[in-house]
C-alpha positions as CSV (number, residue, x, y, z in Angstrom):
1,M,4.3,3.9,28.9
2,S,7.4,2.8,26.9
3,D,9.6,5.0,24.8
4,S,8.4,3.1,21.7
5,T,4.8,3.8,22.6
6,I,5.5,7.5,23.1
7,G,7.3,7.5,19.7
8,G,4.4,5.9,18.0
9,R,2.0,8.4,19.6
10,L,4.1,11.3,18.6
11,R,4.2,10.1,15.0
12,D,0.4,9.8,15.0
13,L,0.1,13.3,16.5
14,E,2.5,14.7,13.9
15,L,0.2,13.2,11.2
16,I,-2.8,15.0,12.7
17,L,-0.8,18.2,12.9
18,I,0.3,18.0,9.3
19,W,-3.1,17.2,7.8
20,E,-5.2,19.5,10.1
21,G,-2.7,22.3,10.2
22,Q,-2.6,22.5,14.0
23,I,-3.1,20.5,17.2
24,D,-3.9,21.5,20.7
25,N,-4.4,19.8,24.1
26,P,-8.2,19.0,23.6
27,R,-7.5,17.4,20.3
28,V,-4.8,15.2,21.7
29,R,-7.1,14.1,24.5
30,E,-9.9,13.4,22.0
31,V,-7.7,11.4,19.7
32,L,-5.6,9.5,22.2
33,G,-7.9,9.3,25.2
34,V,-5.3,10.6,27.6
35,K,-5.4,13.0,30.5
36,A,-4.6,16.7,30.1
37,V,-1.2,16.4,31.7
38,W,-0.2,13.7,29.2
39,A,-1.5,15.7,26.3
40,S,0.6,18.7,27.4
41,R,3.7,16.6,27.6
42,L,3.1,15.0,24.2
43,I,2.5,18.4,22.6
44,A,5.7,19.7,24.1
45,E,7.7,16.8,22.8
46,L,6.1,17.1,19.4
47,A,6.9,20.8,19.3
48,A,10.6,20.1,20.1
49,A,10.8,17.4,17.4
50,S,9.1,19.5,14.7
51,S,10.5,22.9,15.5
52,D,11.8,23.3,12.0
53,F,8.3,23.5,10.5
54,T,6.0,24.4,13.5
55,Y,5.5,27.2,16.0
56,R,3.5,28.2,19.1
57,E,2.5,31.7,20.1
58,T,2.5,30.7,23.8
59,S,3.1,27.5,25.7
60,H,-0.7,27.0,25.9
61,S,-1.4,27.9,22.2
62,P,-2.1,25.3,19.5
63,L,1.0,23.9,17.8
64,R,0.7,25.1,14.2
65,I,2.5,24.7,10.9
66,K,4.7,27.7,10.0
67,P,3.2,29.7,7.1
68,G,4.7,29.0,3.7
69,V,6.4,25.7,4.8
70,S,6.2,22.9,2.3
71,L,5.5,19.5,3.9
72,R,6.2,17.4,0.8
73,G,9.2,15.9,2.4
74,Q,7.4,14.7,5.5
75,N,6.7,11.3,3.9
76,S,3.1,11.0,4.9
77,S,-0.2,10.5,3.0
78,A,-3.9,11.2,3.6
79,D,-4.2,7.4,4.1
80,D,-1.8,7.6,7.0
81,Y,-4.0,10.4,8.5
82,L,-7.1,8.3,7.9
83,R,-5.6,5.3,9.7
84,V,-4.9,7.4,12.8
85,L,-8.3,9.0,12.9
86,L,-10.2,5.8,12.4
87,A,-8.2,4.1,15.2
88,S,-8.6,7.1,17.5
89,Q,-10.7,7.6,20.6
90,A,-12.6,10.4,18.9
91,P,-16.3,9.7,18.8
92,D,-16.7,11.1,15.2
93,A,-13.6,11.4,13.1
94,G,-15.5,13.1,10.3
95,L,-14.0,10.6,7.9
96,E,-15.3,7.4,6.3
97,D,-13.4,4.7,4.6
98,C,-15.6,3.0,1.9
99,R,-12.9,0.6,0.7
100,R,-13.7,-3.0,1.3
101,D,-11.3,-6.0,1.4
102,L,-13.1,-9.0,-0.1
103,S,-10.2,-11.4,0.5
104,V,-10.8,-14.1,3.0
105,I,-7.6,-15.5,4.6
106,A,-7.4,-17.9,7.5
107,P,-4.9,-16.7,10.1
108,T,-3.5,-20.3,10.3
109,T,-2.8,-20.4,6.6
110,F,-1.1,-17.0,6.7
111,A,1.0,-18.2,9.7
112,I,2.1,-21.3,7.9
113,V,3.1,-19.4,4.8
114,A,5.0,-16.8,6.9
115,A,6.9,-19.6,8.7
116,S,7.7,-21.3,5.4
117,I,9.3,-18.1,4.1
118,K,11.4,-17.7,7.2
119,R,12.7,-21.3,7.0
120,G,13.1,-21.2,3.2
121,S,11.1,-24.4,2.9
122,A,8.2,-25.8,0.9
123,L,4.5,-25.9,1.1
124,K,2.1,-28.4,-0.4
125,V,-1.1,-26.7,-1.4
126,M,-4.3,-27.5,-3.3
127,Y,-4.5,-24.5,-5.6
128,R,-7.4,-23.4,-7.8
129,S,-6.8,-21.1,-10.8
130,M,-8.8,-19.8,-13.8
131,S,-7.4,-22.6,-16.0
132,N,-8.1,-25.2,-13.3
133,P,-10.9,-24.0,-11.0
134,S,-11.4,-27.4,-9.4
135,G,-7.8,-27.3,-8.1
136,A,-4.6,-29.2,-8.3
137,S,-1.9,-30.2,-5.9
138,R,1.2,-28.0,-6.0
139,T,4.5,-27.9,-4.2
140,I,5.7,-24.3,-3.9
141,Y,8.5,-22.5,-2.2
142,P,7.3,-19.0,-1.1
143,H,9.7,-16.1,-0.6
144,A,7.4,-13.1,-0.2
145,I,3.9,-12.1,0.9
146,I,2.3,-9.4,-1.3
147,R,-0.5,-7.1,-0.3
148,A,-2.1,-6.1,-3.6
149,P,-4.8,-3.4,-3.5
150,R,-7.7,-6.0,-3.6
151,R,-6.1,-9.3,-2.6
152,W,-3.2,-11.0,-0.8
153,H,-0.7,-13.0,-2.8
154,L,2.5,-14.9,-2.2
155,R,5.4,-15.1,-4.6
156,A,6.9,-18.6,-4.8
157,W,8.9,-21.0,-6.9
158,C,6.5,-23.6,-8.3
159,D,7.7,-27.1,-8.9
160,T,5.1,-27.7,-11.5
161,R,5.9,-24.7,-13.6
162,K,9.6,-24.7,-12.8
163,D,9.4,-20.9,-12.5
164,F,8.4,-18.2,-10.1
165,R,4.6,-17.5,-9.9
166,D,2.1,-15.5,-7.9
167,F,-0.4,-17.4,-5.8
168,N,-3.6,-15.9,-4.5
169,F,-4.2,-16.7,-0.8
170,G,-7.9,-17.0,-1.4
171,R,-7.4,-19.8,-3.9
172,M,-5.2,-22.0,-1.7
173,T,-6.7,-24.8,0.4
174,A,-5.2,-27.7,2.5
175,V,-1.9,-25.8,3.0
176,E,0.8,-28.1,4.5
177,A,4.4,-27.3,5.5
178,I,7.1,-29.6,4.1
179,D,10.6,-29.7,5.5
180,Q,12.2,-29.4,2.1
181,P,14.7,-26.6,1.1
182,A,13.8,-24.3,-1.8
183,P,15.6,-25.0,-5.1
184,A,15.4,-21.3,-5.9
185,G,14.9,-18.3,-3.7
186,R,14.3,-14.6,-3.8
187,D,17.8,-13.8,-5.2
188,E,17.0,-15.9,-8.2
189,D,13.6,-14.4,-8.9
190,K,14.6,-11.9,-11.7
191,A,11.1,-10.5,-12.1
192,W,11.0,-9.8,-8.4
193,N,14.5,-8.1,-8.2
194,S,14.0,-6.1,-11.4
195,M,12.4,-2.7,-11.0
196,V,10.5,-1.2,-14.0
197,S,8.8,2.2,-14.6
198,V,5.7,2.8,-16.6
199,E,4.5,6.2,-17.7
200,V,0.8,7.1,-17.0
201,V,-0.9,9.9,-18.8
202,A,-4.5,11.2,-19.2
203,H,-6.4,9.1,-21.7
204,P,-5.9,10.5,-25.2
205,A,-9.6,10.1,-26.1
206,L,-10.5,12.8,-23.5
207,T,-11.0,16.4,-24.5
208,E,-8.2,18.8,-23.9
209,Q,-10.0,20.3,-20.9
210,Q,-10.7,16.8,-19.5
211,R,-7.1,15.8,-19.9
212,A,-6.0,18.9,-18.0
213,M,-8.4,18.2,-15.2
214,I,-7.2,14.5,-14.9
215,A,-3.6,15.7,-15.0
216,D,-4.2,18.1,-12.1
217,E,-6.0,15.4,-10.2
218,Y,-3.3,12.7,-10.5
219,F,0.0,14.4,-11.4
220,P,-0.3,18.2,-10.8
221,K,2.2,20.4,-12.6
222,A,3.2,17.5,-14.8
223,A,2.0,15.9,-18.1
224,A,2.6,12.4,-16.9
225,R,3.5,10.3,-13.9
226,K,5.9,7.4,-13.6
227,L,5.1,4.3,-11.5
228,T,8.1,2.3,-10.4
229,M,7.6,-1.1,-8.9
230,R,8.9,-4.7,-9.1
231,R,8.4,-6.0,-12.6
232,C,6.2,-8.9,-11.4
233,L,3.9,-6.5,-9.5
234,I,3.3,-3.7,-11.9
235,G,0.4,-5.5,-13.5
236,Y,-1.6,-5.5,-10.3
237,V,-1.2,-1.7,-10.0
238,I,-2.4,-1.1,-13.6
239,Q,-5.4,-3.3,-13.1
240,D,-6.4,-1.9,-9.7
241,L,-6.0,1.7,-10.8
242,N,-8.1,1.0,-13.9
243,I,-5.4,2.3,-16.3
244,A,-6.0,1.5,-20.0
245,T,-3.3,-0.5,-21.8
246,D,-5.3,-0.4,-25.1
247,P,-6.7,3.1,-25.5
248,V,-8.5,2.1,-28.7
249,I,-10.7,-0.4,-26.9
250,Q,-10.5,0.8,-23.3
251,L,-12.2,4.1,-23.5
252,P,-13.5,6.9,-21.2
253,P,-15.4,7.3,-19.0
254,Q,-14.5,3.9,-17.6
255,F,-10.8,4.5,-18.3
256,Q,-9.5,8.0,-17.7
257,L,-5.8,7.1,-17.4
258,C,-3.6,5.4,-20.0
259,V,-0.1,3.9,-20.1
260,T,2.3,4.9,-22.9
261,H,4.2,2.1,-24.8
262,A,1.4,-0.3,-24.0
263,K,3.0,-3.3,-25.9
264,S,5.8,-3.3,-23.4
265,I,3.4,-3.4,-20.5
266,L,1.3,-6.5,-21.3
267,P,4.1,-9.1,-20.6
268,L,4.4,-7.6,-17.1
269,F,0.9,-8.7,-16.0
270,P,1.2,-11.4,-13.3
271,K,0.9,-15.1,-14.1
272,D,-1.4,-16.8,-11.7
273,G,-0.1,-20.1,-10.4
């Protein structure tokens, strides 16, 4: 077992410790599928690495979170915990992930795009869009692959549009690498390099009690929450979180969150191809 493997396992065990409040030898064996002696060693190393916020009553006791310790700075999420449990050796993690990814991407296509980004070269693609569903040939120069909540995209300079655009992986066919240097790269993509913040609040059409409930759910102890992202990507987040940009038309119960200063938000929505 390499040091990197041990480090990865320790991080996974730390996530279980943080989100379950404690971890012991049987739990390590259940999750990682290791023998008792390895479980003991891993817990000992985890205890040493996390001594500022954990404790053990004896060397055989579970490793627990110290009472009153805030773990906000541990930079982990419930999704991280879910990932570890769903990939574990445990027969029943007690968790279910009902999210489904409907995007269909051929590994060969992904590999061609990734290689093009590394080389800073072109791709010739047949691309379908809402304005041209039958497709048209494009020469594009990708500089980034984007994992949006529902789909995979790439960010690229488009020879047709003479501008940077987002391209949906699922709408590209006949992808061909071209040994042709990009006329503009990531450094020239102003919408990519510019960070913007939008303020999200509970929808004003909700009752006062409903707004308080929504605020507690999404931004406890605050009246609003700021989302900060690359300017060209913020539209994806607003769409996928179902946040209203027009509170007069987009009403509860379908929309329970709303952005402030909506007019400044609309130009940030992505331009497809």
